[in-house]
C-alpha positions in Angstrom: -26.2 -67.3 -3.6 -23.2 -69.4 -4.6 -22.8 -71.1 -7.9 -20.3 -74.0 -8.1 -17.8 -73.8 -10.9 -17.7 -70.1 -11.2 -14.7 -68.0 -10.6 -15.0 -65.0 -8.2 -15.5 -62.5 -11.0 -18.3 -64.5 -12.5 -19.8 -65.1 -9.1 -20.0 -61.3 -8.4 -22.2 -61.0 -11.6 -24.9 -63.0 -9.7 -24.7 -61.1 -6.5 -27.1 -58.4 -5.6 -26.9 -56.3 -2.4 -30.1 -57.0 -0.4 -32.2 -58.0 -3.4 -35.9 -57.0 -3.3 -38.6 -58.4 -5.5 -40.2 -56.2 -8.2 -42.7 -58.8 -9.2 -43.2 -62.2 -10.7 -44.1 -62.9 -14.4 -45.6 -65.9 -16.0 -43.3 -65.8 -19.0 -39.8 -64.8 -19.7 -41.0 -62.5 -22.5 -43.1 -60.5 -19.9 -40.1 -60.2 -17.5 -37.8 -59.2 -20.4 -40.3 -56.6 -21.5 -40.3 -55.1 -18.0 -36.5 -54.9 -17.9 -36.5 -53.4 -21.4 -38.9 -50.8 -20.2 -36.6 -50.0 -17.3 -33.6 -49.8 -19.6 -35.5 -47.4 -21.9 -36.1 -45.1 -18.9 -32.3 -45.1 -18.2 -32.7 -47.2 -15.0 -29.4 -48.8 -13.9 -30.5 -52.3 -15.1 -27.1 -53.7 -14.1 -28.8 -53.9 -10.6 -31.6 -56.1 -11.9 -31.7 -59.9 -12.0 -34.2 -62.2 -13.7 -34.7 -65.4 -11.7 -36.5 -68.4 -13.2 -38.3 -70.3 -10.4 -40.1 -73.6 -10.2 -38.0 -75.3 -12.8 -39.3 -78.2 -14.8 -37.8 -80.3 -17.6 -39.9 -80.7 -20.7 -39.1 -83.4 -23.2 -40.8 -83.4 -26.6 -40.8 -86.8 -28.4 -39.9 -86.1 -32.0 -40.1 -89.6 -33.5 -39.7 -93.3 -33.4 -36.1 -94.7 -33.3 -35.6 -97.6 -35.7 -32.5 -99.5 -36.5 -32.5 -97.9 -39.9 -32.5 -94.4 -38.5 -29.8 -95.3 -36.0 -27.6 -96.8 -38.7 -28.2 -93.9 -41.1 -27.2 -91.5 -38.3 -24.1 -93.6 -37.5 -23.2 -93.7 -41.2 -23.5 -89.9 -41.5 -21.5 -89.2 -38.3 -18.8 -91.6 -39.6 -18.6 -89.8 -42.9 -18.0 -86.5 -41.1 -15.3 -88.0 -39.0 -13.7 -89.5 -42.1 -13.8 -86.1 -43.9 -12.1 -84.5 -40.8 -9.4 -87.2 -40.6 -8.8 -87.0 -44.4 -8.3 -83.2 -44.1 -5.9 -83.6 -41.2 -3.9 -86.1 -43.2 -4.0 -83.8 -46.3 -2.6 -80.9 -44.2 0.4 -82.9 -43.0 1.2 -85.1 -46.0 0.8 -82.7 -48.9 -1.4 -82.7 -52.0 -0.3 -85.9 -53.7 -2.9 -88.7 -53.6 -5.4 -86.4 -51.9 -8.5 -87.8 -53.5 -7.8 -91.5 -52.8 -6.8 -90.7 -49.2 -10.0 -88.6 -48.7 -12.2 -91.4 -50.1 -10.5 -94.1 -48.0 -10.8 -92.1 -44.8 -14.5 -91.3 -45.6 -15.2 -94.9 -46.3 -13.4 -96.1 -43.1 -15.2 -93.5 -41.1 -18.6 -94.4 -42.6 -18.1 -98.1 -41.8 -16.8 -97.3 -38.3 -19.8 -95.0 -37.6 -22.3 -97.6 -38.9 -20.9 -100.4 -36.8 -20.6 -98.3 -33.7 -24.2 -97.1 -34.0 -25.5 -100.6 -34.6 -23.6 -101.9 -31.5 -25.0 -99.1 -29.3 -28.5 -99.7 -30.6 -28.4 -103.4 -29.9 -26.8 -102.9 -26.5 -29.7 -100.7 -25.4 -32.0 -103.7 -25.8 -35.0 -101.8 -27.1 -35.1 -99.3 -24.3 -35.8 -95.7 -25.3 -36.8 -96.4 -28.9 -37.6 -92.8 -29.6 -35.9 -89.5 -30.3 -36.6 -86.4 -28.4 -35.5 -82.9 -27.5 -35.6 -81.6 -23.9 -35.4 -78.2 -22.3 -35.5 -76.9 -18.7 -38.1 -74.2 -18.3 -39.1 -72.0 -15.4 -42.8 -71.8 -14.3 -42.4 -68.2 -13.2 -39.8 -65.4 -13.5 -39.1 -63.0 -10.7 -37.4 -59.7 -11.1 -35.0 -58.8 -8.3 -33.3 -55.5 -7.8 -30.8 -54.1 -5.3 -32.6 -52.5 -2.4 -31.2 -49.0 -3.1 -32.9 -49.0 -6.5 -36.2 -50.8 -5.5 -38.4 -47.7 -5.1 -37.3 -46.1 -8.3 -37.9 -49.4 -10.2 -41.3 -49.9 -8.7 -42.3 -46.3 -9.7 -41.2 -46.9 -13.3 -42.9 -50.3 -13.5 -46.1 -48.7 -12.2 -46.0 -46.5 -15.3 -45.4 -49.5 -17.5 -48.3 -51.6 -16.1 -50.4 -49.9 -13.5 -52.6 -53.0 -12.8 -49.6 -55.2 -12.3 -48.1 -52.6 -10.0 -51.3 -52.5 -7.9 -51.4 -56.2 -7.6 -47.7 -56.4 -6.7 -48.2 -53.6 -4.0 -51.1 -55.6 -2.5 -49.0 -58.8 -2.5 -46.1 -57.0 -0.7 -48.5 -55.5 1.9 -50.0 -58.9 2.5 -46.6 -60.5 3.0 -45.6 -57.6 5.3 -48.8 -58.1 7.4 -48.2 -61.9 7.6 -44.6 -61.3 8.8 -45.8 -58.8 11.4 -48.4 -61.1 12.6 -45.9 -64.0 12.9 -43.5 -61.7 14.8 -46.2 -60.6 17.1 -47.3 -64.2 17.7 -43.7 -65.1 18.5 -43.4 -62.3 21.1 -46.5 -63.3 23.0 -45.9 -65.7 25.9 -47.6 -69.1 25.5 -51.0 -69.4 27.1 -51.2 -71.7 30.1 -52.7 -75.1 29.5 -56.4 -75.4 30.3 -57.2 -77.3 33.4 
């Protein structure tokens, strides 16, 4: 697995040697609980990886975006910029006239933020007149472990949740049987066409 933008040391953190699945979980909390259980049993959890699969983006609409809200947000952002610029000036110019300088930079920042927000809102032309927060979530979480630790991890997780362990063993056996059947079908010569 190769991640763009990671240096080699960071990349090695995401590499497992011949990873094997320990199971899939519906929530991150369930997968985390399984890893915590392994850690409590002194299992070498540095050989475990949690992988979120079937990613989806969820966006929650938080409210209607009005020109008043946009302008208020721009005003407040401008005030913060003004405070920052005023403090920078105060650091380099000394303490004389600090209050008038701070007030003027805050006022200029507020006006700038207000105008900039209003221009951006009008330029959008009424598209996306709402506020929202978004998050990328996984539908399932799979626990992977290096092959040399797989059996030990499976035995420990069977203690943790015997029913899940039995279901996971059945899934693995089914997948192994499917692979064997596919390999057998690939080895057989094709049957001659019917005449």
